[in-house]
C-alpha positions as CSV (number, residue, x, y, z in Angstrom):
1,X,-31.6,-1.5,2.8
2,X,-28.3,-0.1,3.7
3,X,-27.2,1.6,6.9
4,X,-24.5,3.7,5.3
5,X,-24.6,7.5,6.0
6,X,-22.4,8.6,3.1
7,X,-21.8,7.1,-0.4
8,X,-18.0,6.7,0.4
9,X,-18.5,4.8,3.7
10,X,-16.7,1.4,3.8
11,X,-18.9,-1.7,3.5
12,X,-20.6,-2.7,6.7
13,X,-21.2,-6.2,8.0
14,X,-24.9,-5.9,7.1
15,X,-24.0,-4.9,3.5
16,X,-21.6,-7.7,3.0
17,X,-24.3,-10.1,4.3
18,X,-26.7,-8.5,1.8
19,X,-24.2,-9.2,-1.0
20,X,-24.1,-12.8,-0.2
21,X,-27.9,-13.1,0.3
22,X,-28.5,-11.5,-3.1
23,X,-26.1,-13.8,-4.8
24,X,-27.7,-16.8,-3.1
25,X,-31.1,-15.7,-4.2
26,X,-29.8,-15.3,-7.8
27,X,-28.6,-18.9,-7.8
28,X,-24.9,-17.9,-7.9
29,X,-23.7,-19.6,-4.7
30,X,-23.3,-23.3,-4.1
31,X,-21.4,-25.5,-1.8
32,X,-18.1,-25.0,-3.7
33,X,-18.5,-21.2,-4.2
34,X,-15.9,-19.0,-2.6
35,X,-15.6,-15.2,-2.4
36,X,-12.0,-14.1,-3.2
37,X,-13.0,-10.4,-2.8
38,X,-16.0,-8.2,-2.0
39,X,-15.3,-4.5,-2.6
40,X,-17.4,-1.4,-2.6
41,X,-18.3,0.2,-6.0
42,X,-17.7,3.9,-5.4
43,X,-20.3,6.2,-6.9
44,X,-19.6,8.7,-9.6
45,X,-17.7,11.9,-8.5
46,X,-20.6,14.2,-9.3
47,X,-22.9,12.1,-7.1
48,X,-20.4,12.3,-4.2
49,X,-20.0,16.0,-4.6
50,X,-23.7,16.6,-4.6
51,X,-24.4,14.4,-1.6
52,X,-25.6,16.3,1.5
53,X,-26.2,14.9,5.1
54,X,-29.5,13.1,5.2
55,X,-29.7,12.4,1.5
56,X,-30.6,8.8,0.5
57,X,-27.5,6.7,-0.2
58,X,-27.2,4.4,-3.2
59,X,-24.7,1.6,-2.6
60,X,-23.3,-1.1,-4.7
61,X,-20.7,-3.8,-4.2
62,X,-18.6,-5.9,-6.5
63,X,-17.9,-9.6,-5.6
64,X,-15.6,-12.0,-7.3
65,X,-16.9,-15.6,-7.1
66,X,-14.8,-18.7,-7.6
67,X,-16.0,-22.3,-7.9
68,X,-13.2,-24.3,-6.3
69,X,-14.5,-27.5,-7.9
70,X,-14.3,-26.2,-11.5
71,X,-12.2,-23.0,-11.4
72,X,-15.0,-21.1,-13.0
73,X,-14.8,-17.4,-12.0
74,X,-17.3,-14.6,-12.3
75,X,-17.9,-11.1,-11.1
76,X,-21.1,-9.7,-9.8
77,X,-22.2,-6.2,-9.0
78,X,-24.9,-6.1,-6.4
79,X,-27.3,-3.2,-5.8
80,X,-27.5,-3.1,-2.0
81,X,-30.9,-1.2,-2.2
82,X,-32.7,-3.5,-4.6
83,X,-30.7,-6.7,-4.4
84,X,-30.4,-6.6,-8.2
85,X,-27.4,-8.6,-9.5
86,X,-25.4,-8.0,-12.7
87,X,-23.1,-10.9,-13.6
88,X,-20.3,-11.5,-16.0
89,X,-18.0,-14.5,-16.4
90,X,-14.2,-13.9,-16.2
91,X,-11.8,-15.2,-18.7
92,X,-8.8,-17.0,-17.0
93,X,-6.6,-15.5,-19.6
94,X,-7.3,-12.1,-18.0
95,X,-5.8,-13.2,-14.7
96,X,-7.3,-15.3,-11.9
97,X,-9.0,-14.4,-8.7
98,X,-7.1,-13.4,-5.6
99,X,-5.8,-16.2,-3.3
100,X,-8.1,-17.5,-0.7
101,X,-7.1,-18.0,2.9
102,X,-8.3,-21.6,2.8
103,X,-6.0,-22.3,-0.1
104,X,-2.9,-21.9,2.1
105,X,-4.0,-24.8,4.3
106,X,-5.2,-26.9,1.4
107,X,-1.8,-26.6,-0.4
108,X,0.0,-27.5,2.8
109,X,-2.0,-30.6,3.3
110,X,-1.6,-31.8,-0.3
111,X,2.2,-31.2,-0.3
112,X,2.7,-32.9,3.1
113,X,0.9,-36.0,1.8
114,X,3.0,-36.2,-1.3
115,X,5.6,-39.1,-1.3
116,X,8.1,-37.1,-3.3
117,X,8.1,-34.3,-0.8
118,X,8.4,-36.7,2.1
119,X,11.3,-38.4,0.5
120,X,13.0,-35.1,-0.1
121,X,12.9,-34.4,3.6
122,X,14.0,-37.9,4.5
123,X,17.0,-37.5,2.2
124,X,17.9,-34.4,4.2
125,X,17.7,-36.3,7.5
126,X,14.3,-34.9,8.5
127,X,12.2,-37.8,9.9
128,X,9.7,-35.8,12.0
129,X,7.7,-33.8,9.4
130,X,5.0,-32.8,11.9
131,X,6.5,-29.3,12.4
132,X,7.4,-28.6,8.7
133,X,5.8,-25.5,7.4
134,X,4.7,-25.5,3.7
135,X,4.5,-21.9,2.5
136,X,2.1,-21.5,-0.5
137,X,3.1,-18.5,-2.7
138,X,1.6,-16.8,-5.7
139,X,3.2,-18.4,-8.8
140,X,3.7,-15.5,-11.2
141,X,3.0,-16.2,-14.9
142,X,5.3,-17.8,-17.4
143,X,5.0,-19.2,-20.9
144,X,5.7,-22.8,-19.8
145,X,3.0,-22.8,-17.1
146,X,-0.1,-24.9,-17.8
147,X,-3.4,-22.9,-17.9
148,X,-4.6,-23.8,-14.5
149,X,-5.1,-22.1,-11.1
150,X,-2.1,-23.1,-9.0
151,X,0.4,-22.1,-6.3
152,X,4.0,-22.8,-5.8
153,X,5.2,-23.8,-2.3
154,X,8.5,-23.7,-0.4
155,X,9.2,-25.6,2.8
156,X,10.6,-24.4,6.1
157,X,11.2,-26.4,9.3
158,X,10.5,-25.6,13.0
159,X,12.0,-27.0,16.2
160,X,8.8,-26.4,18.2
161,X,5.4,-24.9,17.5
162,X,6.5,-21.4,18.4
163,X,9.7,-21.5,16.5
164,X,10.2,-19.0,13.6
165,X,10.1,-21.2,10.4
166,X,11.8,-18.5,8.3
167,X,15.1,-19.4,10.0
168,X,15.1,-23.0,8.7
169,X,14.5,-23.0,4.9
170,X,14.8,-26.3,3.0
171,X,16.9,-25.1,0.1
172,X,16.2,-26.6,-3.3
173,X,12.7,-28.0,-2.5
174,X,9.8,-26.6,-4.5
175,X,6.3,-28.0,-5.0
176,X,3.5,-26.9,-7.4
177,X,-0.1,-27.6,-6.6
178,X,-3.2,-27.4,-8.9
179,X,-5.8,-25.8,-6.7
180,X,-8.8,-27.2,-8.6
181,X,-7.8,-30.8,-9.2
182,X,-5.9,-31.1,-5.9
183,X,-2.9,-32.6,-7.8
184,X,0.7,-31.9,-6.8
185,X,2.0,-31.2,-10.2
186,X,5.7,-31.2,-9.6
187,X,8.2,-31.5,-6.8
188,X,11.6,-30.0,-7.5
189,X,14.3,-31.5,-5.3
190,X,17.7,-30.2,-6.1
191,X,20.8,-30.2,-3.9
192,X,21.8,-31.1,-0.4
193,X,22.3,-27.7,1.3
194,X,22.1,-28.1,5.1
195,X,19.1,-26.6,6.8
196,X,20.4,-23.8,9.0
197,X,20.0,-24.9,12.6
198,X,20.2,-21.6,14.5
199,X,16.8,-20.3,15.6
200,X,15.4,-17.0,14.4
201,X,13.1,-16.3,17.4
202,X,13.0,-12.6,18.4
203,X,10.9,-12.6,21.6
204,X,11.7,-13.8,25.1
205,X,14.9,-11.8,25.6
206,X,15.2,-10.0,29.0
207,X,14.1,-6.4,28.3
208,X,16.5,-3.6,28.9
209,X,15.7,-1.4,31.9
210,X,17.5,1.8,30.9
211,X,14.7,3.4,29.0
212,X,12.6,5.7,31.1
213,X,8.9,6.1,30.3
214,X,7.6,8.7,27.9
215,X,4.1,9.8,28.7
216,X,1.9,11.3,25.9
217,X,-1.2,12.9,27.2
218,X,-3.8,15.3,26.0
219,X,-5.6,16.3,29.2
220,X,-8.1,18.5,27.4
221,X,-8.8,16.0,24.6
222,X,-7.9,15.8,21.0
223,X,-8.0,18.6,18.5
224,X,-9.7,16.6,15.7
225,X,-13.4,15.7,15.4
226,X,-14.8,12.6,13.8
227,X,-18.3,12.4,12.4
228,X,-18.9,8.9,11.0
229,X,-16.1,8.6,8.5
230,X,-15.4,12.3,8.2
231,X,-12.4,13.8,10.0
232,X,-11.8,17.6,10.6
233,X,-8.6,18.9,12.0
234,X,-6.9,22.3,11.7
235,X,-8.1,23.3,8.3
236,X,-8.1,19.7,7.0
237,X,-11.3,17.8,6.1
238,X,-11.3,14.3,4.7
239,X,-13.1,10.9,4.9
240,X,-11.5,7.7,6.1
241,X,-12.3,4.6,4.0
242,X,-11.3,1.0,3.9
243,X,-11.7,-2.0,1.5
244,X,-10.4,-5.5,1.4
245,X,-8.0,-4.9,-1.5
246,X,-6.2,-1.6,-0.8
247,X,-6.9,-1.4,2.9
248,X,-6.9,2.2,4.2
249,X,-8.2,4.8,1.7
250,X,-8.7,8.6,2.0
251,X,-11.4,10.6,0.2
252,X,-12.5,14.2,-0.3
253,X,-9.4,15.7,1.1
254,X,-9.5,19.5,1.4
255,X,-7.3,22.1,3.1
256,X,-8.6,25.6,4.2
257,X,-11.8,25.0,2.3
258,X,-10.3,24.0,-1.1
259,X,-10.1,20.6,-2.5
260,X,-6.7,18.7,-2.8
261,X,-7.5,15.1,-3.5
262,X,-10.7,13.2,-4.4
263,X,-9.2,9.9,-3.4
264,X,-5.8,8.5,-2.3
265,X,-4.7,4.9,-1.6
266,X,-1.9,2.4,-2.1
267,X,-3.5,0.7,-5.0
268,X,-0.8,-2.0,-5.6
269,X,2.6,-3.1,-4.6
270,X,4.9,-5.7,-6.1
271,X,7.8,-7.5,-4.4
272,X,10.1,-8.9,-7.1
273,X,13.1,-11.0,-6.0
274,X,16.5,-10.9,-7.8
275,X,17.7,-14.4,-7.2
276,X,17.9,-16.5,-10.4
277,X,17.8,-19.9,-8.6
278,X,14.9,-22.0,-9.9
279,X,13.2,-22.2,-6.6
280,X,13.1,-18.4,-6.3
281,X,13.3,-16.9,-9.8
282,X,9.5,-16.8,-10.2
283,X,8.8,-14.8,-7.0
284,X,7.1,-11.5,-7.5
285,X,4.2,-11.0,-5.1
286,X,1.4,-8.5,-5.8
287,X,0.4,-7.9,-2.2
288,X,-2.7,-5.9,-3.0
289,X,-4.0,-7.7,-6.1
290,X,-3.0,-11.3,-5.2
291,X,-3.2,-11.4,-1.4
292,X,-5.5,-8.3,-0.5
293,X,-3.8,-5.8,1.8
294,X,-7.1,-5.0,3.5
295,X,-8.1,-8.6,4.2
296,X,-4.7,-9.1,5.9
297,X,-5.0,-5.9,8.0
298,X,-4.0,-6.1,11.7
299,X,-6.1,-5.2,14.8
300,X,-3.9,-2.4,16.3
301,X,-3.0,-2.3,19.9
302,X,-2.8,0.8,22.1
303,X,0.7,1.5,23.4
304,X,2.4,-0.6,20.8
305,X,1.1,0.2,17.3
306,X,-0.4,3.5,18.3
307,X,0.7,5.8,21.1
308,X,-1.3,8.7,22.6
309,X,-5.0,9.5,22.6
310,X,-6.4,7.4,19.8
311,X,-9.5,7.2,17.8
312,X,-9.9,3.8,16.1
313,X,-11.9,2.7,13.1
314,X,-13.0,-0.9,12.8
315,X,-13.0,-2.5,9.3
316,X,-15.2,-5.2,7.8
317,X,-14.2,-7.6,5.1
318,X,-15.7,-10.8,3.6
319,X,-14.3,-14.1,4.4
320,X,-13.7,-16.9,1.8
321,X,-17.4,-17.8,2.1
322,X,-18.7,-14.3,1.7
323,X,-19.6,-13.8,5.4
324,X,-18.6,-10.5,7.1
325,X,-15.6,-10.5,9.4
326,X,-14.8,-7.5,11.6
327,X,-11.2,-6.4,12.0
328,X,-11.3,-4.4,15.3
329,X,-9.2,-1.2,15.5
330,X,-7.9,-1.6,11.9
331,X,-7.2,2.1,11.5
332,X,-5.6,4.4,14.0
333,X,-6.2,8.2,14.1
334,X,-4.1,10.4,16.4
335,X,-2.1,13.6,16.8
336,X,1.6,13.7,17.5
337,X,4.3,16.4,18.0
338,X,6.5,16.9,14.9
339,X,9.3,19.1,16.1
340,X,9.8,22.8,15.0
341,X,7.5,24.0,12.3
342,X,8.9,27.5,11.9
343,X,11.4,29.6,13.9
344,X,13.3,32.9,13.6
345,X,15.5,35.0,15.9
346,X,15.7,38.7,15.1
347,X,19.4,39.6,15.0
348,X,18.6,43.3,15.6
349,X,16.4,42.9,18.6
350,X,17.2,39.4,19.9
351,X,13.5,38.5,19.9
352,X,13.0,34.9,19.1
353,X,9.9,33.2,17.8
354,X,9.3,29.4,17.5
355,X,6.3,27.4,16.8
356,X,5.9,23.6,17.3
357,X,4.7,21.4,14.5
358,X,2.0,18.8,14.9
359,X,0.7,16.2,12.5
360,X,-2.5,14.2,12.3
361,X,-1.7,10.5,11.6
362,X,-4.0,8.0,10.0
363,X,-2.4,4.5,9.9
364,X,-2.9,0.8,9.3
365,X,-0.8,-2.3,9.2
366,X,-1.1,-5.5,7.1
367,X,0.8,-8.7,7.4
368,X,1.3,-10.7,4.3
369,X,3.3,-13.9,5.0
370,X,6.7,-12.9,6.4
371,X,6.5,-9.2,5.9
372,X,4.5,-6.5,7.7
373,X,3.6,-3.2,6.0
374,X,2.5,-0.1,7.8
375,X,0.9,2.8,5.9
376,X,1.0,6.1,7.6
377,X,-0.7,9.2,6.1
378,X,0.4,12.4,7.8
379,X,-1.5,15.7,7.6
380,X,0.7,18.7,8.5
381,X,-0.3,22.2,9.7
382,X,1.4,23.8,6.7
383,X,-0.8,22.0,4.2
384,X,1.5,19.1,3.4
385,X,0.2,15.5,3.0
386,X,2.8,12.8,3.4
387,X,2.7,9.0,3.0
388,X,5.2,6.9,4.8
389,X,5.3,3.2,4.1
390,X,7.0,1.1,6.8
391,X,8.3,-2.3,5.8
392,X,9.2,-4.6,8.7
393,X,8.7,-8.3,9.7
394,X,11.0,-11.1,8.8
395,X,13.2,-11.2,5.6
396,X,12.6,-14.1,3.3
397,X,15.5,-16.5,3.5
398,X,17.3,-19.3,1.8
399,X,20.1,-21.6,2.8
400,X,23.7,-21.7,1.6
401,X,26.7,-19.5,1.1
402,X,26.8,-15.8,0.2
403,X,26.1,-15.1,-3.5
404,X,25.8,-12.1,-5.8
405,X,22.1,-12.3,-5.3
406,X,21.8,-13.0,-1.6
407,X,23.5,-11.7,1.5
408,X,24.3,-13.6,4.7
409,X,22.2,-12.7,7.7
410,X,23.0,-15.6,10.1
411,X,25.3,-18.7,9.9
412,X,24.3,-20.7,6.7
413,X,21.3,-18.4,6.2
414,X,21.0,-15.9,3.3
415,X,18.4,-13.4,2.3
416,X,18.0,-12.6,-1.4
417,X,18.0,-9.1,-2.8
418,X,14.5,-7.9,-3.6
419,X,12.4,-4.8,-4.0
420,X,9.2,-3.4,-2.4
421,X,7.6,-1.2,-5.0
422,X,4.5,0.6,-3.8
423,X,2.1,2.4,-6.2
424,X,0.1,5.2,-4.7
425,X,-3.0,6.2,-6.6
426,X,-3.6,10.0,-6.2
427,X,-6.8,11.1,-7.7
428,X,-6.0,14.8,-7.4
429,X,-8.5,17.6,-7.3
430,X,-6.3,20.7,-6.6
431,X,-8.6,23.7,-6.1
432,X,-11.1,22.3,-8.6
433,X,-11.5,19.4,-11.0
434,X,-9.6,20.9,-14.0
435,X,-5.9,20.3,-13.4
436,X,-2.6,20.2,-15.4
437,X,0.6,18.4,-14.4
438,X,4.0,19.9,-15.0
439,X,7.4,18.3,-14.5
440,X,9.8,20.8,-12.9
441,X,13.6,20.4,-13.0
442,X,16.3,22.7,-11.6
443,X,18.8,23.5,-14.4
444,X,22.1,25.4,-14.4
445,X,22.5,28.0,-17.2
446,X,25.6,28.2,-19.4
447,X,28.1,30.9,-18.8
448,X,27.6,33.8,-21.2
449,X,26.6,37.4,-21.4
450,X,23.4,36.8,-19.4
451,X,25.4,34.7,-16.9
452,X,28.9,36.1,-16.8
453,X,30.0,34.4,-13.5
454,X,28.3,31.1,-14.3
455,X,26.3,31.0,-11.1
456,X,22.8,31.2,-12.6
457,X,20.3,28.4,-12.3
458,X,16.5,28.4,-12.6
459,X,13.6,25.9,-13.1
460,X,12.4,24.4,-16.3
461,X,8.8,23.3,-16.4
462,X,7.5,20.8,-19.0
463,X,3.7,20.3,-19.3
464,X,2.8,16.6,-19.5
465,X,0.2,17.2,-22.2
466,X,-0.7,13.6,-23.1
467,X,-0.5,10.2,-21.6
468,X,2.2,9.2,-24.2
469,X,4.7,11.5,-22.5
470,X,3.4,11.2,-18.9
471,X,5.3,8.1,-17.8
472,X,8.2,9.6,-16.0
473,X,11.3,8.8,-14.0
474,X,12.5,10.9,-11.1
475,X,15.9,12.6,-11.3
476,X,17.4,13.5,-7.9
477,X,20.3,15.4,-9.7
478,X,17.8,17.8,-11.1
479,X,15.6,18.0,-8.0
480,X,12.7,16.8,-10.1
481,X,9.2,17.3,-8.8
482,X,5.8,17.2,-10.4
483,X,3.4,20.1,-9.9
484,X,-0.4,19.8,-10.2
485,X,-1.8,23.2,-11.2
486,X,-5.5,24.4,-11.0
487,X,-7.2,25.8,-14.0
488,X,-10.0,27.2,-11.8
489,X,-8.4,29.1,-9.0
490,X,-5.6,31.6,-8.6
491,X,-3.8,32.9,-5.5
492,X,-3.4,36.5,-4.5
493,X,-0.3,36.8,-6.7
494,X,-2.3,35.8,-9.8
495,X,-0.7,32.3,-10.0
496,X,-2.6,29.0,-10.3
497,X,-3.1,27.3,-7.0
498,X,-1.0,24.1,-7.0
499,X,0.3,21.2,-5.1
500,X,3.8,19.7,-5.6
501,X,4.6,16.0,-5.5
502,X,8.1,15.6,-4.0
503,X,9.4,12.1,-4.5
504,X,12.2,10.3,-2.5
505,X,13.3,8.3,-5.5
506,X,15.0,4.9,-5.5
507,X,15.4,2.3,-8.3
508,X,12.4,1.4,-10.3
509,X,11.9,-2.2,-11.3
510,X,15.3,-3.8,-11.9
511,X,14.0,-6.9,-13.8
512,X,14.8,-7.0,-17.5
513,X,12.3,-5.4,-19.9
514,X,11.4,-8.7,-21.5
515,X,10.9,-10.5,-18.2
516,X,7.6,-11.8,-17.0
517,X,7.5,-9.5,-14.0
518,X,8.2,-6.5,-16.2
519,X,5.1,-7.3,-18.2
520,X,3.0,-7.9,-15.2
521,X,4.3,-5.0,-13.1
522,X,4.9,-2.5,-15.9
523,X,3.6,0.2,-13.5
524,X,6.8,-0.2,-11.5
525,X,9.1,0.7,-14.4
526,X,8.4,4.4,-13.9
527,X,8.2,6.7,-10.8
528,X,5.2,8.5,-12.2
529,X,2.3,8.0,-14.5
530,X,-0.4,10.5,-15.2
531,X,-3.7,9.3,-16.7
532,X,-7.0,11.0,-17.4
533,X,-9.6,9.9,-14.9
534,X,-11.8,6.9,-15.8
535,X,-14.1,5.2,-13.3
536,X,-12.9,1.7,-14.2
537,X,-9.2,2.4,-13.9
538,X,-8.5,1.6,-10.3
539,X,-5.5,-0.8,-10.1
540,X,-2.2,-0.2,-11.9
541,X,-1.6,-3.9,-12.7
542,X,-5.2,-4.5,-13.7
543,X,-8.1,-6.0,-11.9
544,X,-6.8,-9.5,-11.6
545,X,-2.9,-9.7,-11.5
546,X,-2.8,-13.2,-10.1
547,X,-1.3,-15.3,-12.9
548,X,-2.0,-12.5,-15.4
549,X,0.3,-12.8,-18.4
550,X,1.0,-9.0,-18.4
551,X,0.1,-5.8,-20.1
552,X,-2.9,-4.9,-18.0
553,X,-3.5,-1.7,-16.2
554,X,-1.3,1.4,-16.8
555,X,0.4,0.3,-20.1
556,X,-3.0,-0.5,-21.6
557,X,-4.7,2.7,-20.4
558,X,-1.9,5.0,-21.4
559,X,-1.8,3.5,-25.0
560,X,-5.0,5.6,-25.5
561,X,-2.9,8.7,-25.3
562,X,-5.6,10.9,-23.8
563,X,-5.3,14.6,-23.4
564,X,-4.2,15.7,-19.9
565,X,-4.5,19.5,-20.0
566,X,-7.0,21.2,-17.7
567,X,-8.9,18.1,-17.0
568,X,-9.6,15.4,-14.3
569,X,-6.2,13.6,-13.9
570,X,-4.9,10.8,-11.7
571,X,-1.2,10.5,-10.5
572,X,0.3,7.1,-10.0
573,X,3.4,7.4,-8.0
574,X,5.8,4.4,-7.5
575,X,8.3,4.4,-4.6
576,X,9.9,2.0,-2.2
577,X,13.1,0.3,-1.1
578,X,15.4,-1.9,-3.0
579,X,16.6,-4.2,-0.2
580,X,20.0,-5.9,0.1
581,X,19.4,-7.5,3.6
582,X,21.8,-6.8,6.4
583,X,22.6,-8.9,9.5
584,X,20.8,-6.1,11.4
585,X,17.6,-7.1,9.6
586,X,17.7,-10.5,11.4
587,X,15.8,-12.1,13.1
588,X,13.2,-9.3,12.8
589,X,13.7,-6.3,10.6
590,X,13.8,-2.7,11.9
591,X,11.3,-0.5,9.9
592,X,12.5,0.4,6.4
593,X,10.8,3.7,5.6
594,X,9.9,5.1,2.2
595,X,7.3,7.5,0.8
596,X,6.7,10.9,-0.6
597,X,5.3,14.4,0.2
598,X,2.5,16.3,-1.5
599,X,2.9,20.0,-0.5
600,X,1.2,23.2,-1.3
601,X,2.9,25.4,-4.0
602,X,1.0,28.7,-4.2
603,X,-2.1,26.8,-3.0
604,X,-2.2,29.2,0.0
605,X,-1.6,32.9,-0.1
606,X,1.0,32.8,2.7
607,X,2.3,30.5,5.4
608,X,-0.9,28.9,6.7
609,X,0.6,28.3,10.2
610,X,1.3,31.9,11.2
611,X,-1.4,31.8,13.9
612,X,0.0,28.9,15.8
613,X,0.2,29.7,19.6
614,X,3.6,30.6,21.1
615,X,4.1,27.9,23.7
616,X,6.6,29.9,25.6
617,X,4.0,32.6,26.2
618,X,1.3,30.2,27.4
619,X,-0.9,31.7,30.1
620,X,-1.2,28.3,31.8
621,X,2.5,28.0,32.7
622,X,5.4,30.1,34.0
623,X,7.2,32.1,31.3
624,X,9.5,29.9,29.2
625,X,8.4,26.7,31.0
626,X,5.3,25.7,29.1
627,X,4.6,22.0,29.5
628,X,0.9,21.8,28.5
629,X,1.4,22.5,24.8
630,X,-1.3,25.1,24.5
């Protein structure tokens, strides 16, 4: 039995335990079996739309199982009501299972015991190896690699147990470890670059005393309501979800009673590095598909990660052995002031009207190695949905002089140029299921009889009719946006109700087209892809990007060239910073923000925030001195 109230509820601890029990009963779990991932299998859209409170809930989960003794990998779908198991073996050529937490420690132990590694440290004058940190990293996929499950590992030093290792890289030292045989395949030891001695610790400084407290209170409580996973706030209704791979997800998003999104998530992100040195030219982390963003989610702390009156959601994931682990306060929900929403002063009468904006924030943070990623979904009173990704943490460093590929951040310490390319999966449902996507550019018109002064400009809309033409690049010079129009609903002006995707474009993937990472992260070569919805198309780099040779996901799906007009479509939007590190990013990096907006374009009949209260006229306070924000 399952205790879920809704088909889209995240997996519970009892359900994850049921998955393991069903697989044990089916003879699929032994002493050497591990669980790289356990994810919910979301039901068909029609079943979700038809569900009513109190209806029975059919639940399934998908588990990837790895035998760490043989490398054999399989995928099971478990019916949580009946315990029935459907099994299929996975081909290593289609990629390997995500990295286990226990593999980090196993790699570190194997490398530290290797004589070649020990000698490499001795040659650099390091006799006390007890505080050395071996950092296992996803290896990428290259033609010369042997067909085995393995990790590459770099080495960093510490002066004491609380010392930040990222400040002391051992340049030119690289190890490769077979995770199944336990063999250290290779130790690359090249060069004698001194280990930077200056520490990179960022805590313990005397705090400044000049900042006065800011108090955020809501004495009458919050304006939103939460019922299980469903949130209702100021015309918005949506469900909060979570899974071990993507982390925070949103479902069944509607505004003013009309649908906007069936599902939204950050489905993948890739972090390719631009340094050609042999101990870094392979680095291209897939933080969702290889490491699992949800499994690495943080418990959030009141007053630090979230400020105000907070509603928290816990999350549950499976550990390496398939047992449930609760991440307390993994998702934060709260309201915050957002400045002026609209304002006008009547120049004839002097009357002035101003209304304050407020936004509802749903957020989570994940830590993957040295970097921390915050995902903040904002819901605005004017019908806009916004995603802001916040990259922070510690930049990944090497030792040596400045180079064209790495910038100095401290004496003897350099940080390579790299990218953080996020891919948001937006399963749109704008005022109905049948949608069409248009690319809209601003264009200036040539001077002529219709434009005698040469001042005219207009918009040009191009329908993305098929998948073969729907892999697109943003163009800031043309103010390019993408508009999702409904075939089922029109506004009072007779126009299709629509939402507009407004990008904040930066570079797409800068690696060369024939490179390994370009094949594996093909999704990152465009700012936008549009596909026709298919249940099994969830992850833009494919289901198993770890050591995948490339070509999976979006390039394979769009080769089908399906029709995209007046149908169920999915938008895949790529965004994120290209990072040339600065000294100001060391020893801990201020948040680097990136994201996009999805805003109504004729979805509403007029400004939906006309009825906001005038705070200056609040009955609870003296005229012009409102402090209670009624």
